[in-house]
VMD Tcl script that draws the C-alpha trace (Angstrom):
set ca {
  {38.00 123.22 157.74}
  {41.50 124.54 157.41}
  {43.65 126.18 154.83}
  {46.20 124.68 152.48}
  {49.83 124.84 153.49}
  {52.08 126.11 150.75}
  {54.29 123.43 149.18}
  {57.29 124.41 147.08}
  {57.16 123.02 143.49}
  {60.59 121.38 143.98}
  {59.26 119.55 147.05}
  {56.30 118.29 145.03}
  {58.64 117.18 142.24}
  {60.87 115.25 144.65}
  {57.79 113.70 146.20}
  {56.56 112.62 142.75}
  {59.84 110.73 142.22}
  {59.38 108.93 145.53}
  {55.78 108.09 144.63}
  {56.81 106.66 141.28}
  {59.23 104.35 143.06}
  {56.49 103.33 145.51}
  {54.05 102.48 142.74}
  {56.73 100.56 140.82}
  {57.51 98.44 143.85}
  {53.82 97.92 144.60}
  {52.13 97.84 148.00}
  {52.38 94.84 150.27}
  {49.32 92.61 150.32}
  {47.79 89.25 149.53}
  {47.78 87.86 146.02}
  {44.17 86.73 146.47}
  {42.91 90.08 147.81}
  {39.36 90.80 146.65}
  {38.23 94.45 146.54}
  {35.36 94.95 148.96}
  {35.96 91.69 150.83}
  {36.25 91.66 154.61}
  {38.14 88.45 155.34}
  {41.37 87.11 156.84}
  {43.47 87.10 153.68}
  {45.64 89.83 155.23}
  {45.69 88.53 158.82}
  {48.75 89.52 160.79}
  {49.04 92.95 159.21}
  {49.04 96.11 161.34}
  {47.75 99.40 159.95}
  {47.90 102.92 161.34}
  {45.20 105.61 161.22}
  {45.45 109.40 161.43}
  {41.93 110.71 162.03}
  {39.99 113.30 164.06}
  {38.26 112.23 167.29}
  {34.88 111.55 165.67}
  {36.47 109.05 163.25}
  {38.37 107.25 166.02}
  {35.96 104.43 166.78}
  {35.85 102.99 170.26}
  {37.97 99.95 170.95}
  {35.03 97.56 171.13}
  {34.13 98.41 167.54}
  {37.75 98.18 166.36}
  {37.98 94.77 168.03}
  {35.20 93.63 165.69}
  {37.35 94.59 162.69}
  {40.36 92.74 164.06}
  {38.25 89.66 164.87}
  {36.89 89.57 161.32}
  {40.15 90.29 159.51}
  {43.08 89.51 161.79}
  {44.36 93.02 161.06}
  {45.48 95.14 164.02}
  {44.75 98.87 164.08}
  {46.79 101.60 165.75}
  {44.87 104.88 165.89}
  {46.35 108.35 166.23}
  {43.51 110.76 166.93}
  {44.38 114.46 166.80}
  {42.48 117.69 166.25}
  {41.20 118.22 162.72}
  {43.30 121.32 161.99}
  {46.56 119.47 162.68}
  {45.90 116.52 160.36}
  {46.35 118.48 157.13}
  {49.77 119.77 158.09}
  {50.99 116.38 159.32}
  {49.97 114.76 156.04}
  {51.68 117.50 154.01}
  {54.90 117.35 156.03}
  {55.16 113.56 155.80}
  {54.25 113.32 152.11}
  {56.62 116.11 151.14}
  {59.45 114.16 152.79}
  {58.54 110.96 150.96}
  {56.75 109.17 153.82}
  {53.26 107.94 154.54}
  {52.02 109.58 157.74}
  {49.67 106.61 158.23}
  {47.97 103.88 156.22}
  {44.54 105.53 156.48}
  {44.08 109.28 156.73}
  {41.34 111.86 157.04}
  {40.55 113.62 153.74}
  {38.44 116.75 153.78}
  {36.68 117.78 150.56}
  {38.78 120.96 150.39}
  {42.05 118.99 150.33}
  {41.26 116.76 147.33}
  {42.85 118.89 144.59}
  {45.97 119.76 146.58}
  {46.68 116.20 147.69}
  {45.60 114.79 144.33}
  {47.77 117.14 142.27}
  {50.78 116.31 144.43}
  {50.22 112.58 143.92}
  {49.83 111.89 147.62}
  {46.70 109.73 147.41}
  {46.37 106.13 146.26}
  {43.61 105.53 143.67}
  {40.91 103.42 145.25}
  {39.22 102.13 142.10}
  {41.08 98.78 142.22}
  {41.14 98.56 146.00}
  {37.39 98.91 146.62}
  {34.39 97.49 144.82}
  {32.35 99.67 142.49}
  {29.26 98.92 144.61}
  {30.89 100.34 147.73}
  {31.57 103.58 145.89}
  {28.06 103.68 144.45}
  {26.48 103.18 147.88}
  {28.45 106.03 149.49}
  {26.55 109.32 149.33}
  {28.83 112.12 148.13}
  {31.58 109.89 146.77}
  {31.84 112.14 143.70}
  {33.30 114.89 145.89}
  {36.43 112.75 146.27}
  {37.34 112.14 142.65}
  {40.53 113.59 141.17}
  {41.38 113.29 137.48}
  {38.73 110.63 137.10}
  {40.02 108.47 139.96}
  {38.36 107.84 143.31}
  {40.87 109.01 145.94}
  {38.70 109.00 149.04}
  {35.42 107.59 150.26}
  {33.18 109.60 152.62}
  {32.48 108.13 156.04}
  {30.73 111.16 157.56}
  {27.68 112.53 155.76}
  {27.63 116.30 155.91}
  {25.66 118.63 153.69}
  {23.63 121.78 154.17}
  {19.91 122.24 154.52}
  {17.85 124.86 156.34}
  {16.31 124.25 159.76}
  {13.03 125.95 160.59}
  {11.34 126.11 163.99}
  {7.74 125.60 162.91}
  {6.49 126.12 166.48}
  {7.70 129.71 166.31}
  {6.37 130.09 162.75}
  {2.90 129.08 163.87}
  {3.08 131.55 166.75}
  {3.47 134.24 164.09}
  {0.61 132.85 161.99}
  {2.85 131.11 159.45}
  {1.93 127.58 158.44}
  {4.64 126.59 155.93}
  {8.43 126.92 155.77}
  {9.83 129.28 153.10}
  {11.08 128.05 149.72}
  {12.42 131.31 148.26}
  {14.63 134.13 149.50}
  {11.74 136.57 149.26}
  {9.63 134.29 151.46}
  {12.47 134.02 154.00}
  {12.59 137.82 154.29}
  {8.81 138.15 154.46}
  {8.44 135.39 157.07}
  {11.30 136.77 159.15}
  {9.70 140.23 159.18}
  {6.43 138.71 160.41}
  {8.25 136.77 163.13}
  {9.98 139.95 164.25}
  {6.79 142.06 164.13}
  {4.89 139.45 166.15}
  {7.55 139.54 168.84}
  {8.33 135.86 168.36}
  {11.98 136.45 167.48}
  {13.99 139.67 167.51}
  {16.55 138.28 165.04}
  {14.77 135.42 163.24}
  {17.55 134.44 160.79}
  {20.66 132.68 162.13}
  {23.60 133.20 159.77}
  {27.34 133.67 160.45}
  {28.97 136.75 158.90}
  {32.49 136.62 160.31}
  {35.43 136.44 157.92}
  {35.78 132.66 158.08}
  {34.99 129.59 156.00}
  {31.74 129.32 157.99}
  {30.51 132.45 156.20}
  {31.68 131.43 152.74}
  {29.94 128.06 152.87}
  {26.38 129.40 153.31}
  {26.91 131.69 150.31}
  {27.99 128.73 148.17}
  {24.89 127.01 149.47}
  {22.59 129.86 148.44}
  {24.05 130.04 144.94}
  {23.79 126.28 144.44}
  {20.28 126.10 145.91}
  {19.20 128.62 143.30}
  {20.54 126.37 140.54}
  {23.84 128.15 139.91}
  {27.54 127.38 140.23}
  {30.14 129.22 142.29}
  {33.14 128.26 140.15}
  {33.09 126.33 136.90}
  {35.28 123.29 136.23}
  {38.10 125.55 135.06}
  {38.00 127.59 138.26}
  {36.44 130.62 136.61}
  {33.93 132.78 138.56}
  {30.58 131.37 137.46}
  {28.92 133.44 140.20}
  {29.64 136.55 138.11}
  {27.95 135.22 134.97}
  {24.70 133.70 136.23}
  {23.40 136.74 138.15}
  {23.12 134.70 141.33}
  {26.25 136.18 142.85}
  {24.59 139.57 142.97}
  {21.12 138.43 144.01}
  {22.40 136.11 146.78}
  {24.60 138.84 148.26}
  {21.73 141.32 148.02}
  {19.52 138.86 149.91}
  {22.07 138.75 152.75}
  {22.34 142.55 152.75}
  {18.55 142.98 152.84}
  {18.23 140.56 155.77}
  {20.97 142.26 157.76}
  {19.83 145.81 156.97}
  {16.28 144.96 158.06}
  {17.50 143.75 161.45}
  {16.54 140.16 160.73}
  {20.06 138.87 161.49}
  {21.76 139.46 164.83}
  {24.18 142.42 164.37}
  {26.69 140.38 166.37}
  {26.80 137.80 163.58}
  {29.66 139.85 162.15}
  {31.90 138.20 164.74}
  {30.11 134.91 165.43}
  {31.40 131.42 164.70}
  {29.17 128.73 163.22}
  {28.84 127.10 166.64}
  {27.68 130.37 168.19}
  {25.12 130.81 165.43}
  {23.97 127.23 166.01}
  {23.47 128.13 169.65}
  {21.25 131.07 168.69}
  {18.87 128.63 167.06}
  {19.21 125.91 169.68}
  {18.72 128.48 172.41}
  {15.42 129.52 170.87}
  {16.26 133.09 169.87}
  {16.32 132.45 166.09}
  {13.63 130.72 164.06}
  {15.42 130.03 160.77}
  {18.91 128.56 160.50}
  {19.71 129.06 156.83}
  {22.78 126.82 156.83}
  {22.26 123.77 159.04}
  {24.01 120.42 159.02}
  {22.00 117.25 159.75}
  {23.41 116.79 163.24}
  {21.84 120.05 164.35}
  {18.45 118.38 164.11}
  {19.49 115.77 166.67}
  {21.05 118.39 168.95}
  {17.87 120.43 168.88}
  {15.54 117.54 169.54}
  {17.65 115.74 172.14}
  {18.24 118.77 174.31}
  {22.01 118.59 173.95}
  {24.30 121.58 173.40}
  {22.02 123.68 175.58}
  {18.97 123.31 173.37}
  {15.89 125.12 174.66}
  {13.63 123.93 171.85}
  {13.17 120.28 172.80}
  {9.71 119.23 171.68}
  {9.32 122.06 169.19}
  {8.19 121.11 165.70}
  {11.22 121.35 163.43}
  {11.45 121.20 159.65}
  {14.78 120.30 158.01}
  {14.24 121.55 154.48}
  {16.06 122.15 151.22}
  {17.76 125.54 151.28}
  {15.47 128.22 149.78}
  {16.52 129.52 146.38}
  {16.00 132.73 144.46}
  {12.85 131.54 142.68}
  {12.40 128.03 144.13}
  {14.33 125.41 146.04}
  {15.14 122.92 143.29}
  {18.89 123.49 143.00}
  {21.67 121.36 144.39}
  {22.49 120.76 148.06}
  {26.20 121.17 148.77}
  {28.19 118.24 150.13}
  {30.73 119.13 152.84}
  {31.83 115.66 153.70}
  {34.87 114.04 155.20}
  {36.42 110.92 153.76}
  {39.02 108.29 154.49}
  {41.90 107.95 152.07}
  {45.04 105.89 151.64}
  {48.42 107.61 151.11}
  {50.17 106.58 147.90}
  {53.26 105.72 149.95}
  {51.45 103.36 152.33}
  {52.98 99.88 152.32}
  {49.70 98.33 153.51}
  {47.24 99.58 150.92}
  {45.19 96.40 150.71}
  {44.81 96.11 154.48}
  {43.96 99.82 154.60}
  {41.35 99.30 151.89}
  {39.84 96.43 153.87}
  {39.52 98.82 156.81}
  {37.71 101.28 154.53}
  {35.38 98.49 153.40}
  {34.64 97.58 157.01}
  {34.11 101.24 157.94}
  {31.63 101.62 155.10}
  {29.74 98.45 155.90}
  {26.13 99.33 156.91}
  {26.38 97.42 160.19}
  {29.59 99.22 161.16}
  {28.17 102.62 160.28}
  {24.96 102.02 162.22}
  {26.88 100.81 165.28}
  {29.23 103.80 165.11}
  {26.35 106.27 164.71}
  {24.47 104.86 167.68}
  {27.69 105.19 169.67}
  {27.78 108.96 169.03}
  {29.69 108.52 165.79}
  {29.27 110.31 162.44}
  {26.13 110.29 160.32}
  {26.39 107.28 157.94}
  {27.18 107.74 154.27}
  {26.08 104.27 153.20}
  {22.58 104.52 151.76}
  {21.55 101.12 153.13}
  {22.57 102.22 156.63}
  {20.53 105.39 156.29}
  {17.49 103.44 155.08}
  {17.78 101.02 158.01}
  {18.00 103.88 160.51}
  {14.95 105.56 158.95}
  {12.80 102.76 160.36}
  {14.16 103.27 163.88}
  {11.74 105.40 165.98}
  {14.66 107.22 167.60}
  {16.09 108.33 164.24}
  {13.05 108.30 161.95}
  {12.49 112.06 161.53}
  {16.11 112.95 160.79}
  {16.84 109.96 158.57}
  {13.75 110.37 156.44}
  {14.71 114.01 155.90}
  {18.25 112.95 154.98}
  {16.99 110.38 152.49}
  {14.94 113.09 150.79}
  {18.09 115.19 150.37}
  {20.27 112.48 148.81}
  {19.30 113.04 145.14}
  {20.31 116.70 145.37}
  {23.61 116.36 147.30}
  {26.35 117.57 144.95}
  {29.99 118.72 145.18}
  {30.37 122.39 146.10}
  {32.50 122.95 142.99}
  {32.26 120.69 139.92}
  {35.50 118.74 139.58}
  {36.54 119.67 143.12}
  {37.98 122.83 144.65}
  {41.08 124.30 142.98}
  {44.43 124.25 144.78}
  {43.96 127.97 145.51}
  {40.58 127.43 147.15}
  {41.60 128.75 150.58}
  {42.53 132.19 149.23}
  {39.28 132.30 147.29}
  {37.25 131.32 150.35}
  {38.85 134.07 152.43}
  {38.01 136.65 149.76}
  {34.43 135.38 149.64}
  {33.97 135.73 153.41}
  {35.40 139.26 153.41}
  {33.13 140.18 150.51}
  {30.01 138.84 152.21}
  {30.71 140.77 155.38}
  {31.39 144.01 153.47}
  {28.11 143.68 151.58}
  {26.15 142.85 154.74}
  {27.51 145.99 156.41}
  {26.64 148.12 153.39}
  {30.29 148.98 152.73}
  {29.97 147.97 149.08}
  {27.04 147.20 146.76}
  {26.34 143.63 145.72}
  {27.05 144.51 142.10}
  {30.44 146.07 142.84}
  {31.31 143.26 145.24}
  {30.71 140.61 142.58}
  {32.80 142.49 140.01}
  {35.67 142.86 142.49}
  {35.46 139.25 143.67}
  {35.45 137.98 140.08}
  {38.58 140.01 139.30}
  {40.34 138.75 142.44}
  {39.34 135.17 141.65}
  {40.89 135.37 138.20}
  {44.01 136.93 139.65}
  {44.38 134.23 142.32}
  {43.89 131.51 139.70}
  {46.44 133.07 137.34}
  {49.05 133.37 140.09}
  {48.57 129.71 141.02}
  {49.06 128.48 137.45}
}
mol new
graphics top color blue
foreach p $ca { graphics top sphere $p radius 0.5 }
foreach p [lrange $ca 0 end-1] q [lrange $ca 1 end] { graphics top cylinder $p $q radius 0.2 }
display resetview
């Protein structure tokens, strides 16, 4: 996850002129192109991709696409943080950086508002969009501008082996139960710091707070970008929960400076018993013994994030998608690549080859019958009805500034430097100020 690069309004305006010309001319393609079809109607075309390493499929898999379509693929795979800036630089100068690009959920409003993304509604079938879990996180002004290829959301991961050592038989479903269970784990000597949670001033700290608010049935920001967290009472209670856990010594004091990966390692290493904010892949890491896991064979529960009173709220989607730049001259061929990427067989093959967790529901259902993936996939299928965008309508263009303020606020509350009530009032005021300055 990275921040937005500032783009001067004049640059955006000049880009808009270039985009209008591109749309008027129309993208190159076949007259008989059928949205959703994977055929040879566009054979002989070459498309380019700009994606992170985990979206750069191995050549054997790409050869399957070329064999089925006659379309050649040139892949540029670079680190995630560099993709955003390359897209911005190219689009601002009136060029398409590639025919298919990575699109993070936090970039949707910025890229969409600048007109840098081609609408996919007429390039893909409605069924493809419907089958993709989390597709609604990539809608801008009512148009589908990206389609998720990597399923990422947040649940909570509980080491039930450790829980049972402390006399606990069920995972927690409320914040009060989390605190009570963690105190019992600590008192029993099972875990000195039972709760794994990052508290550094980074996006990794903001995200779990969004998760807690949403799990309790609330919103962080409303569709107009106003601070909903200050009106539903959950901003205060969720921050107080974090403060109570930290003050009671239930969270490692070093979490103030830990990254998400380091917090993951606390759980995988066996020192923590509850990872409040866990992505699905952590379950595989823990069970397969990768990433230094010391809890292979332990009974794990991947559960809905506990809420204030229950755990019936939404589960936040933090997905990555593929998109097509508005200035691409090969939009139909690019769309055919998206269709192939989202095909259940492709997603299953990619996943088994250490690729991303599938977003196609049929692929997930097929994997849930595989003994090697049964536990994780059945848990994932249970989550699907509750997976929702972090912010209704997508994050505002000023999201990065907001996220930084959130992380700083969480850390200050955890350390007892400010009360939860005062922190929410201050954050709400800053949010309104940031929004006003951006408009």
